[in-house]
GUDO-188526 format. One record per residue: residue number from 1; x, y, z negated of N, C-alpha, C in turn; residue in three letters. Coordinates in steps of 0.2 Angstrom, whole numbers, padded with zeros to 4 digits, always signed. Layout:
<pts>
+-----+--------+---------+-------+---------+----------+-------+--------+---------+-------+------+
: pos : n.east : n.north :  n.up : ca.east : ca.north : ca.up : c.east : c.north :  c.up : code :
+-----+--------+---------+-------+---------+----------+-------+--------+---------+-------+------+
: NUM :      X :       Y :     Z :       X :        Y :     Z :      X :       Y :     Z :  ALA :
...
+-----+--------+---------+-------+---------+----------+-------+--------+---------+-------+------+
</pts>
This chain:
<pts>
+-----+--------+---------+-------+---------+----------+-------+--------+---------+-------+------+
: pos : n.east : n.north :  n.up : ca.east : ca.north : ca.up : c.east : c.north :  c.up : code :
+-----+--------+---------+-------+---------+----------+-------+--------+---------+-------+------+
:   1 :  +0113 :   +0057 : -1409 :   +0112 :    +0063 : -1405 :  +0105 :   +0063 : -1403 :  MET :
:   2 :  +0101 :   +0068 : -1405 :   +0094 :    +0069 : -1404 :  +0093 :   +0070 : -1397 :  PRO :
:   3 :  +0087 :   +0067 : -1394 :   +0085 :    +0067 : -1387 :  +0081 :   +0073 : -1386 :  SER :
:   4 :  +0081 :   +0076 : -1381 :   +0077 :    +0082 : -1379 :  +0070 :   +0079 : -1377 :  ALA :
:   5 :  +0069 :   +0073 : -1375 :   +0063 :    +0070 : -1373 :  +0058 :   +0069 : -1379 :  LEU :
:   6 :  +0052 :   +0071 : -1379 :   +0048 :    +0069 : -1384 :  +0046 :   +0062 : -1384 :  ASN :
:   7 :  +0042 :   +0060 : -1389 :   +0041 :    +0053 : -1391 :  +0036 :   +0050 : -1385 :  ILE :
:   8 :  +0031 :   +0054 : -1383 :   +0027 :    +0052 : -1378 :  +0031 :   +0050 : -1371 :  GLU :
:   9 :  +0035 :   +0054 : -1369 :   +0039 :    +0053 : -1363 :  +0043 :   +0047 : -1364 :  VAL :
:  10 :  +0047 :   +0046 : -1369 :   +0051 :    +0040 : -1371 :  +0047 :   +0034 : -1371 :  ARG :
:  11 :  +0041 :   +0034 : -1374 :   +0036 :    +0028 : -1374 :  +0034 :   +0027 : -1367 :  ALA :
:  12 :  +0032 :   +0032 : -1363 :   +0031 :    +0031 : -1356 :  +0036 :   +0027 : -1352 :  PHE :
:  13 :  +0042 :   +0030 : -1353 :   +0048 :    +0027 : -1349 :  +0049 :   +0020 : -1351 :  TYR :
:  14 :  +0048 :   +0019 : -1358 :   +0049 :    +0012 : -1360 :  +0044 :   +0007 : -1357 :  GLY :
:  15 :  +0038 :   +0009 : -1357 :   +0032 :    +0005 : -1354 :  +0034 :   +0004 : -1346 :  LEU :
:  16 :  +0036 :   +0009 : -1343 :   +0037 :    +0008 : -1336 :  +0043 :   +0003 : -1335 :  VAL :
:  17 :  +0048 :   +0004 : -1339 :   +0054 :    +0000 : -1338 :  +0052 :   -0008 : -1340 :  GLY :
:  18 :  +0048 :   -0009 : -1345 :   +0045 :    -0015 : -1346 :  +0041 :   -0018 : -1341 :  LEU :
:  19 :  +0037 :   -0014 : -1337 :   +0033 :    -0016 : -1332 :  +0037 :   -0018 : -1326 :  ALA :
:  20 :  +0043 :   -0015 : -1325 :   +0047 :    -0017 : -1319 :  +0051 :   -0023 : -1321 :  PHE :
:  21 :  +0053 :   -0023 : -1327 :   +0056 :    -0030 : -1329 :  +0052 :   -0036 : -1329 :  LEU :
:  22 :  +0046 :   -0035 : -1331 :   +0041 :    -0040 : -1330 :  +0040 :   -0042 : -1323 :  GLY :
:  23 :  +0039 :   -0037 : -1319 :   +0038 :    -0039 : -1312 :  +0044 :   -0042 : -1309 :  TYR :
:  24 :  +0050 :   -0040 : -1311 :   +0056 :    -0044 : -1308 :  +0056 :   -0051 : -1311 :  GLY :
:  25 :  +0055 :   -0052 : -1317 :   +0054 :    -0059 : -1320 :  +0049 :   -0063 : -1316 :  ILE :
:  26 :  +0043 :   -0060 : -1315 :   +0038 :    -0064 : -1311 :  +0041 :   -0066 : -1304 :  TYR :
:  27 :  +0044 :   -0061 : -1301 :   +0046 :    -0063 : -1294 :  +0052 :   -0068 : -1294 :  LEU :
:  28 :  +0056 :   -0068 : -1299 :   +0061 :    -0072 : -1299 :  +0059 :   -0079 : -1302 :  ALA :
:  29 :  +0055 :   -0080 : -1306 :   +0054 :    -0086 : -1310 :  +0047 :   -0089 : -1307 :  ALA :
:  30 :  +0042 :   -0086 : -1306 :   +0035 :    -0089 : -1305 :  +0033 :   -0088 : -1298 :  PHE :
:  31 :  +0035 :   -0084 : -1294 :   +0032 :    -0082 : -1287 :  +0036 :   -0087 : -1282 :  PHE :
:  32 :  +0032 :   -0092 : -1279 :   +0036 :    -0096 : -1275 :  +0032 :   -0097 : -1268 :  HIS :
:  33 :  +0028 :   -0092 : -1266 :   +0024 :    -0093 : -1260 :  +0028 :   -0091 : -1254 :  THR :
:  34 :  +0034 :   -0087 : -1255 :   +0038 :    -0086 : -1249 :  +0038 :   -0079 : -1247 :  GLY :
:  35 :  +0033 :   -0075 : -1248 :   +0033 :    -0068 : -1245 :  +0030 :   -0063 : -1251 :  GLU :
:  36 :  +0034 :   -0058 : -1251 :   +0031 :    -0053 : -1256 :  +0034 :   -0046 : -1253 :  TYR :
:  37 :  +0030 :   -0041 : -1255 :   +0032 :    -0034 : -1253 :  +0036 :   -0030 : -1259 :  ARG :
:  38 :  +0041 :   -0026 : -1257 :   +0044 :    -0022 : -1261 :  +0043 :   -0015 : -1259 :  ILE :
:  39 :  +0040 :   -0011 : -1262 :   +0039 :    -0004 : -1260 :  +0045 :   +0001 : -1262 :  PHE :
:  40 :  +0046 :   +0006 : -1258 :   +0051 :    +0010 : -1259 :  +0052 :   +0014 : -1266 :  PHE :
:  41 :  +0046 :   +0015 : -1269 :   +0046 :    +0018 : -1275 :  +0048 :   +0014 : -1281 :  TRP :
:  42 :  +0049 :   +0007 : -1279 :   +0052 :    +0003 : -1284 :  +0059 :   +0004 : -1286 :  VAL :
:  43 :  +0062 :   +0007 : -1281 :   +0069 :    +0009 : -1281 :  +0070 :   +0016 : -1283 :  PHE :
:  44 :  +0066 :   +0020 : -1281 :   +0066 :    +0028 : -1282 :  +0064 :   +0029 : -1290 :  ILE :
:  45 :  +0059 :   +0026 : -1292 :   +0056 :    +0028 : -1298 :  +0061 :   +0027 : -1304 :  LEU :
:  46 :  +0064 :   +0021 : -1305 :   +0069 :    +0019 : -1310 :  +0075 :   +0024 : -1310 :  PRO :
:  47 :  +0077 :   +0026 : -1304 :   +0083 :    +0030 : -1303 :  +0081 :   +0037 : -1306 :  VAL :
:  48 :  +0075 :   +0039 : -1304 :   +0073 :    +0046 : -1306 :  +0072 :   +0046 : -1313 :  THR :
:  49 :  +0069 :   +0041 : -1316 :   +0068 :    +0041 : -1323 :  +0075 :   +0041 : -1327 :  MET :
:  50 :  +0079 :   +0037 : -1324 :   +0086 :    +0037 : -1328 :  +0089 :   +0043 : -1327 :  PHE :
:  51 :  +0089 :   +0047 : -1322 :   +0092 :    +0053 : -1321 :  +0089 :   +0058 : -1326 :  LEU :
:  52 :  +0082 :   +0058 : -1326 :   +0079 :    +0063 : -1331 :  +0081 :   +0061 : -1338 :  ASN :
:  53 :  +0082 :   +0055 : -1340 :   +0084 :    +0053 : -1347 :  +0091 :   +0056 : -1348 :  ALA :
:  54 :  +0096 :   +0055 : -1343 :   +0102 :    +0057 : -1344 :  +0103 :   +0065 : -1344 :  MET :
:  55 :  +0099 :   +0068 : -1340 :   +0099 :    +0075 : -1340 :  +0097 :   +0078 : -1347 :  ARG :
:  56 :  +0092 :   +0075 : -1350 :   +0089 :    +0077 : -1356 :  +0092 :   +0075 : -1363 :  ALA :
:  57 :  +0097 :   +0070 : -1362 :   +0100 :    +0067 : -1367 :  +0104 :   +0072 : -1372 :  ALA :
:  58 :  +0108 :   +0076 : -1369 :   +0112 :    +0081 : -1373 :  +0111 :   +0088 : -1370 :  ASP :
:  59 :  +0106 :   +0092 : -1372 :   +0105 :    +0098 : -1370 :  +0107 :   +0103 : -1376 :  THR :
:  60 :  +0110 :   +0101 : -1381 :   +0111 :    +0105 : -1387 :  +0118 :   +0109 : -1385 :  SER :
:  61 :  +0118 :   +0115 : -1388 :   +0124 :    +0119 : -1388 :  +0129 :   +0116 : -1393 :  ASP :
:  62 :  +0136 :   +0115 : -1391 :   +0141 :    +0112 : -1396 :  +0142 :   +0117 : -1402 :  PRO :
:  63 :  +0140 :   +0123 : -1401 :   +0141 :    +0128 : -1407 :  +0136 :   +0127 : -1412 :  THR :
:  64 :  +0130 :   +0124 : -1410 :   +0125 :    +0123 : -1414 :  +0126 :   +0116 : -1419 :  ASP :
:  65 :  +0131 :   +0112 : -1417 :   +0132 :    +0106 : -1421 :  +0134 :   +0108 : -1428 :  GLN :
:  66 :  +0132 :   +0104 : -1433 :   +0135 :    +0105 : -1439 :  +0142 :   +0104 : -1440 :  PRO :
:  67 :  +0145 :   +0107 : -1444 :   +0153 :    +0107 : -1445 :  +0155 :   +0100 : -1447 :  ALA :
:  68 :  +0160 :   +0098 : -1443 :   +0162 :    +0091 : -1445 :  +0165 :   +0090 : -1452 :  ARG :
:  69 :  +0165 :   +0085 : -1454 :   +0167 :    +0083 : -1461 :  +0175 :   +0083 : -1460 :  ARG :
:  70 :  +0178 :   +0085 : -1465 :   +0185 :    +0085 : -1466 :  +0188 :   +0078 : -1466 :  ARG :
:  71 :  +0192 :   +0076 : -1461 :   +0194 :    +0069 : -1461 :  +0201 :   +0068 : -1465 :  THR :
:  72 :  +0205 :   +0073 : -1466 :   +0211 :    +0072 : -1470 :  +0209 :   +0072 : -1477 :  THR :
:  73 :  +0214 :   +0070 : -1481 :   +0213 :    +0070 : -1488 :  +0215 :   +0077 : -1491 :  THR :
:  74 :  +0211 :   +0079 : -1495 :   +0212 :    +0086 : -1498 :  +0218 :   +0086 : -1503 :  PRO :
:  75 :  +0222 :   +0091 : -1503 :   +0227 :    +0092 : -1508 :  +0225 :   +0091 : -1515 :  ARG :
:  76 :  +0228 :   +0088 : -1519 :   +0226 :    +0088 : -1526 :  +0226 :   +0095 : -1529 :  PRO :
:  77 :  +0221 :   +0097 : -1533 :   +0221 :    +0103 : -1537 :  +0225 :   +0103 : -1543 :  ARG :
:  78 :  +0227 :   +0109 : -1545 :   +0230 :    +0110 : -1551 :  +0225 :   +0109 : -1557 :  ARG :
:  79 :  +0228 :   +0106 : -1562 :   +0224 :    +0105 : -1568 :  +0223 :   +0112 : -1571 :  ALA :
:  80 :  +0217 :   +0113 : -1574 :   +0216 :    +0119 : -1577 :  +0220 :   +0120 : -1584 :  PRO :
:  81 :  +0222 :   +0126 : -1585 :   +0227 :    +0127 : -1590 :  +0222 :   +0127 : -1597 :  THR :
:  82 :  +0225 :   +0124 : -1602 :   +0221 :    +0124 : -1608 :  +0221 :   +0131 : -1611 :  PRO :
:  83 :  +0216 :   +0132 : -1615 :   +0215 :    +0139 : -1619 :  +0220 :   +0139 : -1624 :  HIS :
:  84 :  +0225 :   +0144 : -1624 :   +0230 :    +0144 : -1629 :  +0229 :   +0150 : -1634 :  ARG :
:  85 :  +0230 :   +0149 : -1640 :   +0229 :    +0155 : -1645 :  +0235 :   +0160 : -1644 :  SER :
:  86 :  +0234 :   +0166 : -1646 :   +0240 :    +0171 : -1645 :  +0246 :   +0169 : -1649 :  PRO :
:  87 :  +0246 :   +0165 : -1654 :   +0252 :    +0163 : -1657 :  +0256 :   +0158 : -1653 :  ALA :
:  88 :  +0252 :   +0153 : -1650 :   +0255 :    +0148 : -1645 :  +0258 :   +0152 : -1639 :  THR :
:  89 :  +0255 :   +0157 : -1636 :   +0257 :    +0161 : -1631 :  +0264 :   +0164 : -1633 :  ARG :
:  90 :  +0264 :   +0167 : -1639 :   +0270 :    +0170 : -1641 :  +0276 :   +0165 : -1642 :  ASP :
:  91 :  +0275 :   +0159 : -1645 :   +0280 :    +0154 : -1645 :  +0283 :   +0152 : -1639 :  ARG :
:  92 :  +0278 :   +0151 : -1634 :   +0280 :    +0149 : -1627 :  +0284 :   +0155 : -1624 :  ILE :
:  93 :  +0282 :   +0161 : -1625 :   +0286 :    +0167 : -1622 :  +0293 :   +0167 : -1625 :  ALA :
:  94 :  +0293 :   +0166 : -1632 :   +0300 :    +0167 : -1635 :  +0304 :   +0161 : -1633 :  ALA :
:  95 :  +0302 :   +0155 : -1632 :   +0306 :    +0149 : -1630 :  +0309 :   +0151 : -1623 :  ARG :
:  96 :  +0304 :   +0154 : -1618 :   +0307 :    +0156 : -1611 :  +0312 :   +0161 : -1612 :  LYS :
:  97 :  +0311 :   +0166 : -1616 :   +0316 :    +0171 : -1617 :  +0322 :   +0168 : -1619 :  ALA :
:  98 :  +0322 :   +0164 : -1624 :   +0328 :    +0161 : -1627 :  +0332 :   +0157 : -1621 :  ALA :
:  99 :  +0328 :   +0153 : -1617 :   +0331 :    +0149 : -1611 :  +0334 :   +0154 : -1606 :  GLN :
: 100 :  +0331 :   +0160 : -1605 :   +0334 :    +0165 : -1600 :  +0340 :   +0168 : -1603 :  LEU :
: 101 :  +0340 :   +0169 : -1610 :   +0346 :    +0172 : -1613 :  +0352 :   +0167 : -1612 :  ASP :
: 102 :  +0350 :   +0161 : -1613 :   +0356 :    +0156 : -1613 :  +0359 :   +0155 : -1606 :  ALA :
: 103 :  +0354 :   +0156 : -1601 :   +0357 :    +0155 : -1594 :  +0361 :   +0161 : -1592 :  ILE :
: 104 :  +0359 :   +0167 : -1595 :   +0362 :    +0173 : -1593 :  +0369 :   +0173 : -1597 :  ARG :
: 105 :  +0369 :   +0171 : -1603 :   +0376 :    +0170 : -1607 :  +0380 :   +0165 : -1603 :  ALA :
: 106 :  +0378 :   +0160 : -1601 :   +0382 :    +0155 : -1597 :  +0385 :   +0158 : -1591 :  LYS :
: 107 :  +0380 :   +0161 : -1587 :   +0382 :    +0164 : -1581 :  +0388 :   +0170 : -1582 :  HIS :
: 108 :  +0387 :   +0174 : -1588 :   +0392 :    +0179 : -1589 :  +0398 :   +0176 : -1591 :  THR :
: 109 :  +0398 :   +0170 : -1595 :   +0404 :    +0167 : -1597 :  +0408 :   +0164 : -1591 :  ASN :
: 110 :  +0404 :   +0161 : -1586 :   +0408 :    +0158 : -1581 :  +0410 :   +0164 : -1576 :  SER :
: 111 :  +0407 :   +0169 : -1575 :   +0410 :    +0175 : -1571 :  +0416 :   +0178 : -1574 :  THR :
: 112 :  +0416 :   +0179 : -1581 :   +0422 :    +0182 : -1585 :  +0428 :   +0177 : -1584 :  ASP :
: 113 :  +0427 :   +0171 : -1584 :   +0433 :    +0166 : -1584 :  +0436 :   +0167 : -1577 :  ALA :
: 114 :  +0433 :   +0169 : -1572 :   +0436 :    +0169 : -1565 :  +0440 :   +0175 : -1564 :  GLN :
+-----+--------+---------+-------+---------+----------+-------+--------+---------+-------+------+
</pts>
């Protein structure tokens, strides 16, 4: 998902996030004098940056999205018919006509017997 934030803003957010992380590690691990100050913007700035990042994360219109790829398997396609000469087509037509005549004769014989 492409972000609406440009590279400079994302780099700035990353640097500020690293600065806050470093400050937190410093306070937790190395600061042992017993007193330190926490300013209100320490809580407000990360929340504001997070909300801006979430707001800009998906500003695209769903209709602008490219079409999804088909997930179902496509139906197999029929094989192309081979090129047939006129003589071959005539033989096939004669064979089909003979089969139809045999079926008609059989049907006629079975209806006459009843």
